C-alpha positions in Angstrom: -104.8 -46.3 -141.2 -101.2 -47.4 -141.1 -102.2 -51.1 -140.8 -104.6 -50.8 -143.7 -102.0 -49.1 -146.0 -99.3 -51.6 -145.1 -101.5 -54.6 -145.5 -102.9 -53.4 -148.8 -99.3 -52.7 -150.1 -98.1 -56.1 -149.0 -101.0 -57.9 -150.6 -100.4 -56.1 -153.9 -96.7 -56.9 -153.5 -97.5 -60.6 -153.2 -99.7 -60.4 -156.2 -96.8 -59.0 -158.2 -94.4 -61.6 -156.8 -96.6 -64.5 -157.7 -96.9 -63.1 -161.3 -93.1 -62.8 -161.5 -92.6 -66.4 -160.3 -95.1 -67.7 -162.8 -93.6 -65.7 -165.7 -90.2 -67.1 -164.9 -91.6 -70.6 -164.8 -93.6 -70.2 -168.0 -92.6 -72.1 -171.1 -89.7 -70.5 -173.0 -90.2 -69.2 -176.5 -89.4 -71.8 -179.2 -88.1 -71.0 -182.7 -90.7 -71.3 -185.5 -90.8 -74.7 -186.9 -89.6 -75.4 -190.4 -92.3 -77.8 -191.4 -94.7 -77.0 -194.3 -97.2 -74.4 -193.4 -101.0 -74.7 -194.0 -103.1 -72.4 -196.1 -104.0 -69.3 -193.9 -107.1 -67.2 -194.4 -106.3 -63.8 -192.8 -109.3 -61.7 -192.2 -108.9 -58.0 -191.3 -112.3 -56.5 -190.3 -112.3 -52.7 -190.3 -114.9 -49.9 -190.8 -113.0 -46.6 -191.2 -109.2 -47.3 -191.2 -106.8 -44.5 -190.2 -103.7 -43.8 -192.4 -101.6 -45.9 -190.0 -104.0 -48.8 -190.2 -104.0 -48.7 -194.0 -100.2 -48.9 -193.8 -100.6 -51.9 -191.6 -103.0 -53.6 -194.0 -100.7 -53.1 -196.9 -97.5 -54.2 -195.2 -95.9 -57.3 -196.9 -96.1 -60.6 -195.0 -93.3 -63.1 -195.6 -95.3 -66.2 -194.7 -93.7 -69.4 -195.9 -97.0 -70.9 -197.1 -100.2 -70.0 -199.0 -101.7 -66.8 -197.5 -105.0 -65.2 -198.5 -105.2 -61.7 -197.0 -108.8 -60.3 -197.1 -109.8 -56.9 -195.8 -113.5 -56.9 -194.8 -115.0 -53.5 -194.8 -117.9 -51.5 -196.2 -115.7 -49.3 -198.4 -112.6 -50.2 -200.4 -109.5 -48.9 -198.6 -106.7 -47.5 -200.7 -104.4 -50.6 -200.5 -101.1 -50.5 -202.4 -100.3 -54.1 -202.0 -101.6 -56.4 -204.8 -101.7 -59.3 -202.4 -104.5 -57.9 -200.3 -108.1 -58.4 -201.4 -111.3 -56.5 -200.4 -114.6 -58.1 -199.5 -117.5 -55.6 -199.1 -119.4 -56.0 -195.9 -121.7 -53.7 -194.0 -123.3 -55.8 -191.2 -126.4 -54.7 -189.3 -125.3 -56.4 -186.1 -124.5 -54.4 -183.0 -121.0 -55.8 -182.9 -119.8 -54.9 -186.4 -116.5 -56.7 -186.1 -118.3 -60.0 -185.4 -120.8 -59.2 -188.2 -117.9 -58.6 -190.6 -116.3 -62.0 -189.7 -119.6 -63.9 -189.9 -120.3 -62.5 -193.3 -116.7 -63.2 -194.6 -116.7 -66.8 -193.3 -120.1 -67.6 -194.7 -119.3 -66.0 -198.1 -115.8 -67.4 -198.5 -116.7 -70.9 -197.4 -119.7 -71.0 -199.7 -117.6 -69.8 -202.6 -114.9 -72.4 -201.8 -117.5 -75.2 -201.9 -119.2 -74.1 -205.1 -116.7 -72.2 -207.1 -115.6 -73.2 -210.5 -112.1 -72.6 -211.9 -113.2 -69.6 -214.0 -115.2 -67.8 -211.2 -113.5 -65.0 -209.2 -114.1 -65.3 -205.5 -113.8 -61.7 -204.3 -113.4 -58.4 -206.0 -110.8 -58.3 -208.7 -108.7 -61.1 -207.3 -108.0 -64.7 -207.6 -109.8 -67.3 -205.5 -108.9 -67.2 -201.9 -109.3 -70.9 -201.3 -106.7 -72.5 -203.5 -104.8 -74.7 -201.1 -105.6 -78.4 -201.3 -104.4 -78.9 -197.7 -105.8 -77.7 -194.4 -106.8 -74.1 -193.8 -106.4 -72.0 -190.7 -108.6 -68.9 -190.1 -106.9 -65.9 -188.5 -108.7 -62.7 -187.5 -106.4 -59.7 -186.9 -107.4 -56.1 -186.3 -106.3 -53.3 -188.6 -104.1 -51.6 -186.0 -101.8 -54.7 -185.8 -98.8 -55.0 -188.1 -98.9 -58.7 -189.1 -95.7 -60.6 -189.8 -94.7 -64.2 -190.4 -93.7 -64.8 -186.8 -97.2 -63.8 -185.6 -99.0 -66.0 -188.2 -96.7 -69.0 -187.5 -97.1 -68.7 -183.7 -100.9 -68.7 -184.0 -100.9 -71.6 -186.5 -98.6 -73.6 -184.2 -101.1 -73.2 -181.3 -104.0 -74.6 -183.3 -101.8 -77.5 -184.6 -100.9 -78.2 -180.9 -104.6 -78.7 -180.1 -105.9 -75.3 -179.1 -109.5 -74.4 -180.1 -108.7 -70.7 -179.9 -105.4 -68.9 -179.6 -104.6 -65.2 -179.2 -101.5 -63.0 -179.3 -100.8 -60.4 -176.7 -100.8 -56.8 -178.2 -97.5 -55.0 -177.9 -97.8 -51.2 -178.7 -94.7 -49.5 -180.0 -92.8 -46.7 -178.2 -94.4 -43.3 -178.4 -93.1 -40.0 -177.2 -96.6 -38.7 -176.1 -97.9 -39.2 -172.5 -100.9 -41.1 -173.7 -98.8 -43.4 -175.9 -96.4 -44.1 -173.0 -99.4 -45.0 -170.8 -100.8 -47.4 -173.4 -97.4 -49.1 -173.8 -97.0 -49.2 -170.0 -100.4 -50.8 -169.6 -100.2 -53.4 -172.3 -96.5 -54.3 -171.9 -95.2 -53.4 -168.4 -98.1 -53.7 -166.0 -100.4 -56.5 -164.7 -102.8 -55.7 -167.5 -100.2 -57.1 -170.0 -101.9 -60.1 -171.5 -98.8 -62.3 -170.9 -99.2 -61.5 -167.2 -102.9 -61.9 -167.2 -102.5 -65.3 -168.9 -100.2 -66.7 -166.2 -102.5 -65.3 -163.4 -105.7 -66.6 -165.0 -108.0 -69.0 -163.1 -110.8 -70.6 -165.2 -111.6 -69.1 -168.5 -108.7 -67.2 -170.1 -108.9 -63.4 -170.4 -107.8 -63.1 -174.0 -107.3 -60.1 -176.3 -109.1 -60.4 -179.6 -106.7 -58.2 -181.7 -105.0 -61.2 -183.2 -106.7 -64.6 -182.8 -106.6 -68.0 -184.6 -110.0 -69.8 -184.8 -110.6 -73.5 -185.0 -113.9 -74.5 -186.6 -115.5 -74.9 -183.2 -114.3 -71.4 -182.2 -115.5 -69.9 -185.5 -118.9 -71.5 -185.1 -119.3 -70.0 -181.6 -117.9 -66.5 -182.5 -120.6 -65.9 -185.2 -123.2 -66.3 -182.4 -121.9 -63.3 -180.6 -123.0 -60.6 -183.1 -124.8 -58.6 -180.4 -122.1 -58.9 -177.7 -119.4 -56.5 -176.8 -116.2 -58.1 -175.5 -116.8 -61.1 -177.8 -113.2 -62.3 -177.1 -113.9 -62.7 -173.4 -117.3 -64.4 -174.0 -115.8 -66.7 -176.7 -113.1 -67.8 -174.3 -115.7 -68.4 -171.6 -117.9 -70.5 -173.9 -115.0 -72.6 -175.1 -113.9 -73.1 -171.5 -117.3 -74.4 -170.6 -117.0 -76.8 -173.4 -113.7 -78.0 -172.2 -111.9 -76.8 -175.2 -108.3 -75.2 -174.7 -107.7 -71.5 -175.2 -104.0 -70.5 -175.4 -101.7 -67.6 -175.7 -99.4 -67.6 -178.7 -95.6 -67.3 -178.2 -95.3 -64.3 -180.5 -96.8 -60.9 -179.7 -98.9 -58.7 -182.0 -97.1 -55.5 -182.9 -99.3 -52.5 -182.6 -97.6 -49.4 -184.1 -98.5 -46.1 -182.4 -98.3 -42.6 -183.7 -95.6 -40.4 -182.3 -98.3 -38.3 -180.8 -101.3 -40.2 -179.4 -104.4 -38.2 -178.3 -105.5 -38.8 -174.7 -109.3 -38.7 -175.3 -109.7 -41.8 -177.5 -107.3 -43.7 -175.2 -109.4 -42.9 -172.1 -112.6 -43.8 -174.0 -111.2 -47.1 -175.2 -110.0 -48.3 -171.8 -113.1 -47.0 -170.0 -115.0 -49.3 -172.4 -112.6 -52.1 -171.6 -113.5 -51.6 -167.9 -117.1 -51.7 -168.7 -116.7 -54.9 -170.7 -114.8 -56.4 -167.7 -117.7 -55.5 -165.4 -120.3 -57.0 -167.7 -118.3 -60.3 -168.3 -116.4 -60.8 -165.1 -118.1 -58.8 -162.4 -116.3 -60.5 -159.6 -112.9 -59.3 -161.0 -114.0 -55.7 -161.5 -113.0 -54.7 -157.9 -109.6 -56.2 -158.4 -108.6 -53.3 -160.7 -108.0 -50.7 -157.9 -107.1 -53.3 -155.3 -104.5 -55.3 -157.2 -103.9 -54.0 -160.8 -103.6 -50.3 -160.1 -103.2 -49.6 -156.4 -99.9 -47.8 -156.5 -101.0 -44.2 -157.0 -103.5 -44.4 -154.2 -101.1 -46.1 -151.9 -98.5 -43.5 -152.6 -100.9 -40.8 -151.5 -102.0 -42.7 -148.4 -98.5 -43.6 -147.4 -97.5 -40.0 -147.6 -100.4 -39.1 -145.3 -99.8 -41.7 -142.6 -96.0 -41.2 -143.0 -95.0 -44.3 -140.9 -92.0 -46.7 -141.5 -94.2 -49.8 -142.0 -96.2 -48.1 -144.7 -93.1 -46.7 -146.4 -91.3 -50.1 -146.4 -94.4 -51.9 -147.8 -94.8 -49.2 -150.5 -91.1 -49.5 -151.4 -91.4 -53.2 -151.7 -94.4 -52.8 -154.0 -92.7 -50.3 -156.3 -89.6 -52.4 -156.5 -91.6 -55.5 -157.6 -93.6 -53.5 -160.1 -90.4 -52.1 -161.7 -89.0 -55.7 -161.8 -92.2 -56.8 -163.5 -92.0 -53.9 -166.0 -88.4 -54.6 -166.8 -89.1 -58.3 -167.2 -91.8 -57.5 -169.8 -90.1 -54.5 -171.5 -86.5 -55.4 -172.3 -85.3 -51.9 -173.2 -82.3 -50.6 -171.2 -82.8 -48.7 -168.0 -85.5 -48.9 -165.4 -89.1 -48.7 -166.7 -91.7 -46.4 -165.1 -94.4 -46.2 -167.7 -96.3 -48.8 -165.7 -97.1 -46.0 -163.2 -98.7 -43.9 -165.9 -100.6 -47.0 -166.9 -101.9 -47.5 -163.4 -103.1 -43.9 -163.3 -104.8 -44.4 -166.6 -106.4 -47.7 -165.6 -107.6 -46.2 -162.3 -109.1 -43.2 -164.0 -110.9 -45.4 -166.5 -112.2 -47.7 -163.8 -113.7 -44.7 -162.0 -115.1 -43.5 -165.3 -116.7 -46.9 -166.0 -118.4 -46.7 -162.5 -119.7 -43.3 -163.4 -121.1 -44.3 -166.7 -122.7 -47.5 -165.3 -124.1 -49.9 -167.8 -124.3 -47.5 -170.7 -121.5 -47.8 -173.2 -120.8 -45.6 -176.2 -119.3 -47.5 -179.1 -118.7 -46.5 -182.8 -121.0 -43.5 -182.4 -123.9 -45.5 -180.9 -125.2 -46.0 -177.3 -126.0 -49.3 -175.8 -127.1 -50.7 -172.4 -124.9 -53.6 -171.4 -126.5 -56.7 -169.9 -124.8 -59.8 -168.4 -122.4 -61.5 -170.7 -121.8 -58.3 -172.6 -125.0 -58.4 -174.6 -125.8 -55.0 -176.0 -129.3 -53.4 -176.2 -129.5 -50.3 -178.4 -130.5 -47.0 -176.8 -132.1 -44.1 -178.5 -129.8 -41.2 -179.5 -129.8 -38.3 -177.0 -132.7 -35.9 -177.7 -134.8 -38.4 -179.6 -138.2 -39.3 -178.4 -138.5 -42.8 -176.9 
């Protein structure tokens, strides 16, 4: 048992060490370029926005260029900003986010091609397509607080030749245990998308919260209306076509409430684990082995209570603290990553328990290879 614990801790330590080396060697952040910015079409698909999401949607964006900000949803949200427009959309697709985007792209592009000067494009607002230059399409979730740095970084990636670019989500600090775990997971741990990006082999594992779409990426995205984890599948499809997928230099700020409920957090990351299992089954076992082994190794090391196991565990903890502080620049040593590993491990076990059945937006689906969703009858209904 001592040999097993020691070897496992050393392998996990090497995994963290490699990530640190690759992060330190990664390209440094560059200041935003001062050249003229293209016309940006910013799409914000949402079904039932929370008060915090409505605040995000109405936040001013100081983008130095032409920006058309369109909220795509079935009902008009109460938006205070006059610069945000609403496009009514109620898709029938299983993945409603992709359905919203497919409808918005088709509607706005058709209107751009046929519109006359006196025809409004969308509800009570001026035409969205007014720029005579090129246009960049961005899709950003409602829980992201968009700023000019995020838009500029995504636009720069497309101009540099990327077919698809994404920004790593960065949750704000929260005083609740669940909020700390979420920040620890997406900022400090190996599940932070900056870390995942430098450790990726093959198709990139991107996060779809904030993405920039080339015409090729947009054409492939609309084909994934019945797929969960459309961001992973889109990156895979583009990789197979030899098209570059990149991570933007800026992060996507995700404000959190001061008190975050634990239930929705567990449900969300359980679903993430199910998506990983459907899209990357070979990587699914790496979650307890490499991404979240520390809680289990702490228990096992205390059971065997031998110097080799203790030294290997100390090395692992020290490297994970170093990784957390490398990613989270706040003062002091960071330990939220340990909460994140507990959360990730629990969600991984929960994903195993639930199998291929996923609950999403009040509906139940069976997951097939590639994340394709097959609708299941509601509990209690006759088949």
